[in-house]
C-alpha positions in Angstrom: 6.2 38.2 -8.2 6.2 36.1 -5.3 2.5 35.4 -4.7 2.7 33.6 -8.3 5.7 31.7 -7.4 4.2 30.3 -4.3 0.9 30.0 -6.2 2.7 28.2 -8.7 4.5 26.0 -6.2 1.4 24.6 -4.9 -0.3 24.1 -8.0 2.7 21.7 -9.2 2.8 19.8 -5.2 -1.0 19.3 -5.9 0.1 17.8 -9.6 2.6 15.7 -8.4 0.1 14.5 -5.6 -2.8 13.9 -7.8 -0.8 12.1 -9.7 0.7 9.8 -7.9 -3.3 9.1 -6.4 -3.8 7.7 -9.8 -1.0 5.8 -10.1 -1.6 4.5 -6.8 -5.4 3.5 -7.7 -4.0 2.5 -10.9 -2.2 -0.2 -8.7 -4.8 -1.7 -7.0 -7.7 -1.7 -9.3 -5.3 -3.7 -11.8 -4.2 -6.3 -8.5 -8.3 -6.4 -7.7 -9.3 -7.4 -11.5 -7.1 -10.7 -10.5 -8.3 -11.6 -7.0 -11.8 -12.8 -5.9 -13.0 -14.4 -3.5 -11.5 -18.1 -4.8 -8.4 -17.3 -5.2 -7.3 -14.9 -2.4 -4.1 -13.2 -2.1 -2.3 -13.9 1.0 -1.1 -11.0 2.8 1.7 -10.2 5.9 0.3 -12.3 9.0 -1.3 -14.5 6.7 -4.2 -12.3 6.3 -6.8 -13.8 3.0 -6.9 -10.4 1.2 -9.9 -10.0 -1.1 -10.4 -6.8 -1.9 -6.1 -5.7 -1.3 -5.5 -2.4 -0.4 -2.3 -0.8 -1.9 -0.9 -0.6 1.4 -1.8 -4.5 2.5 0.3 -5.3 -1.4 2.9 -2.8 -0.2 3.4 -5.0 3.1 4.0 -7.6 0.9 7.1 -6.6 -0.3 7.7 -4.3 2.7 10.7 -6.6 3.6 12.6 -7.7 0.2 16.3 -7.6 0.4 18.3 -7.4 -2.7 22.2 -7.7 -2.1 24.4 -6.1 -4.4 27.8 -8.9 -5.1 31.1 -7.3 -6.4 32.9 -9.4 -8.6 36.9 -9.7 -8.5 36.6 -8.8 -12.1 34.7 -5.4 -11.0 30.9 -6.8 -12.0 28.3 -6.3 -10.2 25.8 -8.9 -9.4 22.2 -8.5 -7.9 20.9 -11.1 -5.8 17.3 -11.4 -3.6 18.9 -12.2 0.3 16.1 -14.7 0.3 13.7 -15.7 -2.7 10.1 -14.2 -3.7 7.3 -15.8 -2.2 4.8 -17.8 -4.6 2.2 -14.0 -3.1 4.8 -11.9 -4.5 5.4 -13.9 -7.9 1.9 -13.3 -8.4 1.4 -9.5 -7.3 4.2 -8.8 -9.6 2.5 -11.0 -12.5 -0.7 -9.6 -12.4 1.2 -6.0 -12.4 2.4 -7.4 -15.5 6.0 -7.3 -14.5 8.8 -10.5 -12.9 11.0 -10.7 -10.6 13.5 -9.1 -12.4 12.4 -5.5 -11.9 14.1 -5.7 -8.3 17.4 -6.8 -9.8 
């Protein structure tokens, strides 16, 4: 019985890891479809990214701050600490999102 529980647990963890890897690869592929030599992304440290990795894309979004303001009427309002850069908005567009995904 203990062996079966452990086996199920290992299989569940492996399934989750494989699913996460699949999502990561699809994310990376969707961005690479839009990036060319003529239209590279500008990543962290102003590097040109012609074949951006998922990690390089995540680094572009590493320091986004979302500030939550509580208004006098009790309503909560979310806004960016600083506006998104042109490159960040471009990546979100490539993925089919807009900046409201954070708000």
